Structure formats: structure tokens, C-alpha cells
C-alpha positions in Angstrom: 0.0 0.0 0.0 1.0 3.6 -0.3 0.6 6.1 2.6 0.3 9.7 1.4 2.5 10.7 4.3 5.6 8.8 3.1 5.1 5.1 3.9 7.9 2.7 5.0 6.5 0.3 2.4 7.1 2.9 -0.3 10.6 3.4 0.9 11.1 -0.4 0.8 10.0 -0.3 -2.9 12.4 2.6 -3.5 15.4 0.5 -2.3 14.2 -2.7 -4.0 13.7 -1.0 -7.4 16.3 1.8 -7.1 13.7 4.4 -8.1 12.3 7.4 -6.3 9.0 7.3 -4.5 7.5 9.7 -7.0 8.5 7.4 -9.9 7.0 4.4 -8.1 3.7 6.3 -7.4 3.5 7.3 -11.1 4.0 3.7 -12.3 1.4 2.4 -9.8 -1.1 5.0 -10.9 -0.4 4.1 -14.6 -1.0 0.4 -13.8 -4.2 1.4 -12.1 -5.3 3.6 -15.1 -4.5 0.7 -17.4 -6.7 -1.6 -15.3 -3.9 -3.9 -14.2 -4.2 -2.8 -10.6 -7.2 -2.2 -8.5 -6.9 0.5 -5.8 -8.8 1.2 -2.6 -8.3 4.1 -0.2 -8.6 3.9 3.5 -7.7 6.9 5.7 -4.5 8.4 4.2 -3.5 5.1 2.6 -3.9 3.8 -0.9 -3.9 0.0 -1.3 -3.0 -1.6 -4.6 -3.6 -5.2 -5.7 -3.7 -7.1 -8.9 -7.0 -6.6 -10.7 -8.2 -10.2 -10.9 -11.3 -9.1 -12.9 -9.1 -8.0 -15.8 -9.8 -10.4 -18.7 -6.1 -11.0 -19.2 -5.4 -11.6 -15.5 -5.1 -15.3 -15.7 -2.7 -15.1 -18.6 -0.5 -12.4 -16.9 -0.5 -14.3 -13.7 0.5 -17.5 -15.5 3.3 -15.7 -17.3 4.7 -14.2 -14.1 4.6 -17.6 -12.4 6.4 -19.2 -15.3 9.0 -16.4 -15.5 9.8 -16.7 -11.8 10.0 -20.5 -12.1 7.5 -21.1 -9.4 4.8 -22.4 -11.7 6.1 -26.0 -11.9 6.9 -26.1 -8.2 3.5 -25.0 -7.1 1.7 -27.3 -9.4 3.8 -30.3 -8.3 3.3 -29.5 -4.6 -0.5 -28.9 -5.0 -0.8 -32.1 -6.9 0.8 -34.1 -4.0 -1.2 -32.4 -1.3 -4.6 -33.3 -2.6 -7.7 -31.7 -4.1 -6.8 -28.0 -3.6 -9.2 -25.5 -5.1 -7.5 -22.2 -4.0 -4.8 -20.8 -1.8 -4.9 -17.3 -0.3 -2.4 -15.3 1.6 -4.1 -13.6 4.5 -3.0 -11.7 7.6 -0.2 -9.1 7.7 1.6 -10.2 4.5 -1.6 -9.8 2.5 -1.8 -6.2 3.9 1.8 -5.5 2.9 3.1 -5.7 6.5 6.3 -7.6 7.2 5.7 -10.3 9.7 7.4 -13.4 11.2 4.1 -15.3 10.5 2.8 -16.2 7.1 -1.0 -16.9 7.1 -2.5 -19.1 4.5 -6.1 -20.1 3.7 -6.2 -23.4 1.8 -9.5 -24.2 0.1 -9.9 -28.0 -0.2 -12.3 -30.8 0.5 -9.7 -33.5 0.7 -6.1 -32.8 1.7 -3.1 -34.9 2.8 -2.5 -33.1 6.1 0.6 -35.1 7.0 2.3 -34.2 3.7 1.3 -30.6 4.2 2.8 -30.5 7.7 6.1 -31.9 6.3 6.2 -29.3 3.6 5.5 -26.5 6.1 8.2 -27.7 8.4 10.7 -27.7 5.5 9.5 -24.3 4.3 9.8 -22.7 7.7 13.4 -23.9 8.1 14.3 -22.3 4.8 12.5 -19.0 5.1 13.0 -18.6 8.9 9.3 -17.6 9.4 6.4 -19.5 10.8 3.5 -20.6 8.5 0.1 -20.7 10.0 -2.7 -22.2 7.9 -6.4 -22.9 8.0 -8.2 -25.4 5.7 -11.7 -24.6 4.6 -14.1 -26.0 2.0 -15.2 -23.7 -0.8 -18.5 -22.6 1.0 -16.7 -21.8 4.3 -13.9 -19.9 2.4 -16.4 -17.7 0.5 -18.2 -16.8 3.7 -14.9 -16.0 5.5 -13.5 -14.0 2.6 -16.8 -12.0 2.3 -16.2 -10.8 5.9 -12.7 -9.5 5.1 -11.8 -6.4 3.3 -10.3 -6.9 -0.2 -6.9 -5.6 1.2 -6.8 -8.4 3.8 -6.3 -11.3 1.4 -4.5 -12.1 -1.8 -5.1 -15.2 -4.0 -1.8 -17.0 -4.7 -3.1 -20.1 -6.4 -6.3 -21.2 -8.0 -7.2 -24.5 -9.7 -7.4 -24.1 -13.5 -10.8 -25.0 -14.7 
């Protein structure tokens, strides 16, 4: 998110991209105008997230996953875990706040919980953060997400239909 009174998150983007805060604001606004980002305002903060309603969103999302190389890893892990429909990032990270805990919402009716716990143990050792997860069926997840504000969750994987 961007805070109109100079946000620490904006400064983090400055150092990560090597650009000024004004240049980053301009690009974010251009992405919003192009429909790539959806923005909401709350107080003096402006929150940006990918516009999942954009007709090309799935294609862009797929390209980014492939470019980063995470595409095959995620698909392989999801296939081994079970019948996963969606995975959401929730909590502080979804809000753009650095945290020692990563919160996940996993939408599934049938899951190999033992395999999931093993994966989480391995991931926590690598990333030196704790991963907290909740598993819900599709109906429960929709009800839960309806309670949250759109800035409080971020979809990170969805089953291809």
C-alpha cells in the first residue's frame, strides 16, 4: 500500500527497485489507469492489488509464475497435497506488512495433512518464518473472505478450470 505521508512500504520499494517514491507512485497510478491494478483508499493510505477481474489476469498471472519458475513447483506440490481449489495469503503479509508469521487459507475438501505439515516444516526452516494455515471448504472460504476487506487477502493459487 501507499501512505500519502511517506510510507515505510514505499521506501522499501524505493530501495528494491532503485527508483524514487514519485516514480513508483507514477507507475502504480499508470498500472491502475490501465486496469492492471485495483486500488482502494482507507484513511490516508492507498492500497493496490492485482485486478483479478481483468480479462487477461489469468494469462498475466501464469506468465509471471512461469517467469519466476515457481509455476512447476506450485503445481507439483499442490498435486501431491490433494484436491486443492484455491490458496490465499491472509494476515499481515496480505496487507503489505512484514511479519514473522505467514498466514495461508487453503481451500480444499480432501487434503493430505501429513504431507502438508512436512512441507510447512521444510519451508519454515528455509524462510525462517512461521507458517500458519487454515483449511476450509469452498463454501466456508467464500463466507470467510466475504467478511474480510479486499486488502486483507491475496489469492496466490487457483485451480485451473
